[in-house]
Phi, psi and omega in degrees: 000318181303318179297319180296316178297318178299320178296317178298313180296320179295320179294317176300318179297314181298325180274359180075022183254356188293331182282340183241021181237129174274119178255126179240126177240124176226136180253169175279175179298151184298154179255131179275121180251047178105350177299139180055023178077013182251144175231131177111203187223129174051237182284002178262003180283158174232110000288159180295135179178173177224116178252160179306321181300333179283343186266357178283115183242116180293139177213119182230132171247136179224121170206097184307138179084347181244324180239122182293135179290143174075008180258129176291150182286341183270000000 
């Protein structure tokens, strides 16, 4: 995913559109890769359960000059 987002940002920069384009990146809920003994996502985990780590959902807004870098939205 990181490479794909980088490609989009590089293309916007190359076309001169990066300063006037709002880029929004949102991910799906996290996938448990063995943390707390769980594998999978939500009701697809074995054993079935919902942990805090599954509830972290990435959300990034980018528009240079309009949205300050590195500042949380909250």
